C-alpha positions as CSV (number, residue, x, y, z in Angstrom):
1,M,23.5,-21.9,25.0
2,G,22.4,-25.1,26.7
3,F,24.0,-28.5,26.1
4,R,22.1,-31.1,24.2
5,F,22.4,-34.9,24.1
6,R,21.4,-37.0,21.1
7,K,22.7,-40.4,20.1
8,C,21.5,-42.5,17.0
9,I,21.8,-46.3,17.2
10,Q,21.3,-48.3,14.0
11,I,19.5,-51.6,14.7
12,V,19.2,-52.8,11.1
13,P,19.9,-51.0,7.8
14,G,17.5,-48.2,7.5
15,V,16.1,-48.4,11.1
16,R,17.6,-46.3,13.9
17,V,16.8,-45.6,17.6
18,N,17.3,-42.0,18.6
19,V,18.2,-41.4,22.2
20,S,18.0,-37.8,23.6
21,R,17.3,-36.0,26.9
22,S,13.5,-35.9,26.1
23,G,13.2,-39.7,25.6
24,I,13.6,-42.4,23.0
25,G,12.3,-42.2,19.3
26,Y,12.5,-44.5,16.3
27,S,12.9,-43.8,12.6
28,A,12.9,-46.0,9.5
29,G,13.2,-45.4,5.8
30,V,15.5,-45.1,2.9
31,K,17.5,-42.2,1.3
32,G,15.0,-39.4,0.5
33,A,12.1,-40.8,2.5
34,R,11.9,-41.5,6.2
35,I,9.2,-42.0,8.8
36,T,10.1,-40.9,12.5
37,K,8.3,-41.4,15.7
38,H,9.6,-38.8,18.1
39,A,10.0,-39.0,21.9
40,N,6.9,-36.9,22.5
41,G,4.7,-39.3,20.5
42,R,4.6,-37.3,17.3
43,V,4.9,-39.2,14.0
44,S,6.4,-37.3,11.1
45,R,7.3,-38.1,7.3
46,T,10.3,-36.4,5.8
47,L,10.7,-36.3,2.0
48,S,14.0,-34.9,0.5
49,V,15.8,-34.5,-2.7
50,P,19.4,-35.8,-2.1
51,G,22.2,-33.3,-2.8
52,T,19.8,-30.2,-2.9
53,G,19.2,-29.5,0.7
54,L,15.4,-29.3,0.0
55,S,13.2,-31.3,2.3
56,H,9.6,-31.5,3.2
57,Q,8.4,-32.7,6.7
58,S,4.7,-33.3,7.7
59,T,3.1,-34.7,10.8
60,V,1.1,-37.8,10.0
61,G,0.1,-38.9,13.5
62,G,0.4,-38.5,17.2
63,N,1.1,-35.1,18.7
64,R,0.5,-32.4,16.0
65,S,1.9,-29.6,18.0
66,R,4.3,-28.6,15.2
67,S,3.1,-27.4,11.8
68,T,4.1,-28.8,8.4
69,S,7.0,-27.0,6.8
70,T,9.1,-26.9,3.7
71,S,12.6,-25.4,3.9
72,T,15.9,-25.1,2.4
73,A,17.5,-23.6,5.5
74,P,17.7,-24.6,9.1
75,R,14.3,-24.3,10.7
76,R,14.0,-21.8,13.6
77,R,11.7,-22.4,16.6
78,T,9.2,-19.6,17.1
79,P,7.2,-19.1,20.2
80,T,3.5,-19.7,20.2
81,A,0.8,-17.8,22.1
82,A,-0.4,-21.0,23.6
83,A,3.0,-21.9,25.1
84,A,2.8,-22.0,28.9
85,P,5.4,-20.1,30.9
86,V,7.9,-22.1,32.7
87,P,7.0,-21.9,36.4
88,Q,9.6,-20.2,38.6
89,L,10.4,-22.2,41.7
90,P,11.0,-20.2,45.0
91,P,14.5,-19.9,46.0
92,V,15.6,-22.4,48.6
93,P,16.8,-20.7,51.7
94,P,20.4,-21.7,52.6
95,L,20.7,-24.2,55.5
96,P,21.6,-22.7,58.8
97,P,25.2,-23.3,60.0
98,M,25.8,-26.1,62.4
99,P,26.6,-25.0,66.0
100,P,30.4,-24.8,66.5
101,P,32.2,-27.3,68.6
102,H,32.6,-24.7,71.4
103,A,28.9,-23.8,71.5
104,P,27.1,-24.3,74.8
105,A,25.3,-27.6,75.4
106,W,21.8,-26.0,75.4
107,E,22.6,-24.5,72.0
108,R,23.6,-27.7,70.5
109,E,20.7,-29.6,72.0
110,L,18.1,-26.9,70.9
111,F,19.5,-26.9,67.4
112,Q,19.2,-30.8,67.2
113,I,15.6,-30.8,68.4
114,L,14.7,-28.0,66.0
115,H,15.7,-30.2,63.1
116,S,14.3,-33.4,64.5
117,R,10.8,-31.8,65.1
118,T,10.1,-33.6,68.4
119,P,8.3,-31.0,70.5
120,A,8.4,-33.0,73.8
121,D,12.2,-32.4,74.1
122,Y,11.9,-28.7,74.2
123,V,10.6,-28.8,77.8
124,G,13.5,-31.0,78.8
125,V,16.1,-28.7,77.4
126,A,14.5,-25.7,79.0
127,Q,14.4,-27.4,82.4
128,R,18.1,-28.5,82.2
129,H,19.6,-25.4,81.1
130,K,17.3,-22.6,82.6
131,H,20.0,-21.4,85.1
132,V,22.8,-20.8,82.4
133,A,20.5,-19.5,79.5
134,P,18.2,-16.7,80.6
135,N,15.9,-16.8,77.5
136,I,15.9,-20.7,77.0
137,R,12.4,-21.1,78.5
138,I,10.9,-18.4,76.2
139,L,12.8,-19.6,73.1
140,A,11.9,-23.3,73.7
141,A,8.2,-22.4,74.2
142,A,8.2,-20.3,71.0
143,L,9.7,-23.1,68.9
144,E,7.4,-25.7,70.3
145,G,4.4,-23.5,69.9
146,L,5.2,-22.7,66.3
147,L,5.8,-26.4,65.6
148,H,2.2,-27.2,67.0
149,F,0.9,-24.2,65.1
150,E,1.8,-25.9,61.8
151,F,-0.7,-28.6,62.6
152,A,-3.4,-26.5,64.3
153,D,-5.8,-26.6,61.4
154,S,-6.1,-30.4,61.5
155,N,-5.4,-31.1,65.2
156,P,-7.4,-29.5,67.9
157,A,-5.0,-30.6,70.6
158,A,-2.1,-29.1,68.6
159,A,-4.0,-25.8,68.3
160,Q,-4.7,-25.6,72.0
161,R,-1.1,-26.4,72.9
162,A,0.1,-23.8,70.4
163,R,-2.3,-21.2,71.7
164,S,-1.1,-21.7,75.3
165,L,2.6,-21.6,74.5
166,L,2.5,-18.7,72.0
167,G,0.1,-16.7,74.2
168,W,2.6,-17.1,77.1
169,V,5.6,-16.1,75.0
170,V,3.8,-12.9,73.6
171,A,2.9,-12.0,77.2
172,Q,6.6,-11.9,78.2
173,H,7.2,-8.9,75.8
174,V,10.6,-10.3,74.8
175,D,12.0,-9.5,71.3
176,L,13.2,-12.9,70.2
177,S,14.4,-11.6,66.9
178,A,17.3,-10.0,68.8
179,D,18.2,-13.3,70.5
180,P,21.6,-14.7,69.3
181,F,20.2,-18.2,68.8
182,A,17.3,-16.9,66.6
183,Q,19.6,-14.6,64.6
184,R,22.1,-17.5,63.9
185,Y,19.6,-20.3,63.2
186,L,16.2,-18.8,62.4
187,A,17.0,-15.7,60.5
188,E,15.4,-17.1,57.2
189,R,13.0,-19.7,58.7
190,R,9.4,-18.8,57.7
191,W,6.0,-20.0,58.9
192,P,2.8,-19.5,57.0
193,V,0.1,-17.5,58.9
194,Q,-3.4,-16.8,57.6
195,I,-3.8,-13.1,58.4
196,V,-7.5,-13.1,57.2
197,H,-9.4,-15.3,54.8
198,G,-7.6,-15.0,51.5
199,V,-4.4,-13.5,52.7
200,T,-1.6,-15.9,54.0
201,A,1.8,-14.6,54.7
202,A,5.1,-16.5,55.2
203,L,6.5,-14.8,58.3
204,R,9.8,-14.9,60.1
205,I,10.6,-14.3,63.8
206,S,11.4,-10.7,63.0
207,D,8.1,-10.4,61.2
208,D,6.1,-10.9,64.4
209,V,5.1,-14.4,63.4
210,L,4.7,-15.2,67.1
211,I,2.2,-12.4,67.7
212,L,0.2,-12.9,64.6
213,A,0.1,-16.7,65.0
214,A,-1.1,-16.3,68.5
215,A,-3.8,-13.8,67.5
216,E,-5.0,-16.3,64.8
217,L,-5.4,-19.0,67.4
218,H,-7.2,-16.7,69.9
219,Q,-9.6,-15.6,67.2
220,S,-10.2,-19.3,66.1
221,A,-11.0,-20.1,69.7
222,G,-13.5,-17.2,69.8
223,D,-11.5,-15.0,72.2
224,L,-11.6,-11.7,70.3
225,P,-10.4,-9.6,73.3
226,A,-7.3,-11.7,73.7
227,A,-6.7,-11.6,69.9
228,I,-7.0,-7.8,69.7
229,W,-4.8,-7.3,72.8
230,T,-2.1,-9.5,71.1
231,V,-2.0,-7.8,67.8
232,E,-1.9,-4.3,69.4
233,Y,1.6,-5.1,70.4
234,A,2.8,-5.9,66.9
235,T,5.0,-3.8,64.9
236,P,2.9,-1.6,62.5
237,T,3.0,-3.3,59.2
238,A,0.4,-4.0,56.5
239,H,-0.2,-7.6,57.8
240,A,-0.5,-6.5,61.4
241,A,-2.9,-3.7,60.4
242,L,-5.0,-6.1,58.3
243,S,-5.2,-8.5,61.2
244,L,-6.2,-5.9,63.6
245,A,-8.7,-4.3,61.3
246,D,-10.4,-7.7,60.8
247,L,-10.5,-8.2,64.6
248,Y,-12.0,-4.7,65.1
249,S,-14.5,-5.4,62.5
250,S,-15.5,-8.7,64.0
251,A,-15.8,-6.9,67.5
252,D,-18.1,-4.1,65.8
253,R,-15.5,-1.5,66.6
254,H,-16.1,0.2,63.3
255,Q,-14.7,3.6,64.2
256,D,-11.5,1.9,65.1
257,V,-11.3,0.4,61.7
258,V,-11.7,3.8,60.0
259,D,-9.1,5.3,62.2
260,L,-6.6,2.4,61.6
261,T,-7.0,2.6,57.8
262,N,-6.6,6.4,57.3
263,G,-4.0,7.1,54.8
264,V,-3.6,3.5,53.5
265,T,-2.8,3.0,49.8
266,N,-3.8,0.1,47.6
267,E,-0.3,-1.6,47.1
268,D,-1.0,-5.3,47.5
269,D,-3.6,-7.9,48.6
270,A,-3.3,-6.9,52.2
271,T,-3.9,-3.2,51.6
272,A,-6.7,-3.9,49.1
273,L,-8.5,-5.9,51.8
274,L,-7.9,-3.1,54.2
275,F,-10.0,-1.0,51.8
276,A,-12.7,-3.6,51.8
277,L,-12.8,-3.6,55.6
278,R,-12.8,0.2,55.6
279,G,-15.8,0.2,53.3
280,R,-17.7,-2.2,55.6
281,A,-16.9,0.0,58.6
282,F,-18.1,3.2,56.8
283,A,-21.3,1.3,55.9
284,Q,-21.9,0.2,59.5
285,L,-21.4,3.8,60.6
286,G,-24.0,5.0,58.1
287,Y,-21.5,6.6,55.6
288,N,-22.7,4.8,52.4
289,E,-21.0,7.0,49.8
290,A,-17.7,6.8,51.7
291,A,-18.3,3.0,51.8
292,R,-18.7,2.8,48.0
293,E,-15.6,4.9,47.4
294,S,-13.6,2.4,49.5
295,F,-15.0,-0.6,47.8
296,K,-14.2,1.1,44.4
297,E,-10.6,1.5,45.6
298,A,-10.4,-2.1,46.8
299,L,-11.5,-3.3,43.4
300,R,-9.5,-0.8,41.3
301,V,-6.5,-3.2,40.7
302,R,-7.8,-6.3,38.9
303,S,-4.8,-8.3,39.5
304,R,-5.5,-8.7,43.2
305,A,-6.2,-12.3,44.5
306,S,-9.7,-13.6,43.8
307,E,-10.4,-14.0,47.5
308,V,-9.6,-10.4,48.2
309,R,-11.9,-9.2,45.3
310,H,-14.7,-11.5,46.3
311,R,-14.6,-10.1,49.9
312,A,-14.8,-6.6,48.6
313,L,-17.7,-7.5,46.1
314,L,-19.7,-9.3,48.8
315,E,-19.3,-6.5,51.3
316,R,-20.4,-4.0,48.6
317,A,-23.4,-6.2,47.8
318,Q,-24.5,-6.1,51.4
319,V,-24.4,-2.3,51.5
320,D,-26.3,-2.1,48.3
321,L,-28.9,-4.5,49.6
322,S,-29.3,-2.4,52.8
323,Q,-30.2,0.5,50.6
324,N,-32.5,-1.5,48.4
325,R,-30.1,-1.3,45.5
326,K,-30.9,-4.7,44.3
327,A,-29.7,-4.4,40.8
328,A,-26.2,-3.2,42.0
329,A,-26.1,-5.9,44.5
330,R,-26.9,-8.6,41.9
331,K,-24.2,-7.3,39.7
332,S,-21.6,-7.7,42.4
333,I,-22.7,-11.2,43.3
334,E,-22.7,-12.2,39.6
335,N,-19.1,-11.0,39.3
336,V,-18.2,-13.3,42.2
337,R,-20.0,-16.3,40.5
338,A,-18.2,-15.5,37.3
């Protein structure tokens, strides 16, 4: 049971100020009759028969969220259908430990720069300590690239710098998730990456964030071959498969999309969108019935994100239009508009 705080202060006889955690309210009246203005703005009138326990309360103004009631026993609070659920905040990841006093200088400097978010200093640390820390150049380039990547959507210069750094890091084929610095200070650090339109994932170093972020930057710059080459090195996961299927589809490699999505099951937004891309690939290859089955599976679970369902509906509408099925195409488009 949670604690409650409530204090009544009498200003003059019959007039009280009620102080609680929800705010300040006022009440005035005499024995058996009282008018109360609650902290939420509701104004109520209470009539009672002294000594009997019988009372009648009614709302006479302000917020009428509570109904009028007559009772001889303590009132119980009942939930209503219109009550909004309390939003659950995501858990806050624990702060990484500070470097111990005996940690090497490069580790302490890199940690300090990581939390000060000043990208220019990464280069200096890498140059000063490249002879004593073998991976310092790759680690510094990765961290600076990810920092620029966070601003890539609004800053073309940051996007170009991030693309150059992350592209170079990926080309080194070094697994930074096994690096002691990354394991100690970046294990729970996440970066949001838009895999395709409608699906954004919060990825860690161990989730191939470097590869998928670099691929997104290559694709945004119009370099599909570089983006495809990059993602083909990623660990086979749903997000990597979705990114690669979208790239194959953009490059008109439709048979590769079909081969990539064989055996997939509709388990989340990413895999539902894979079915939409699979349907598009079948349609481009001329297998219209297989395409419709794929779209049906993509739309089977109604709780998928609206962007995912819209993509599947629009792809299905294009297939129907290509077959002169105008009524079916119109129905899909109306579902999107609704």
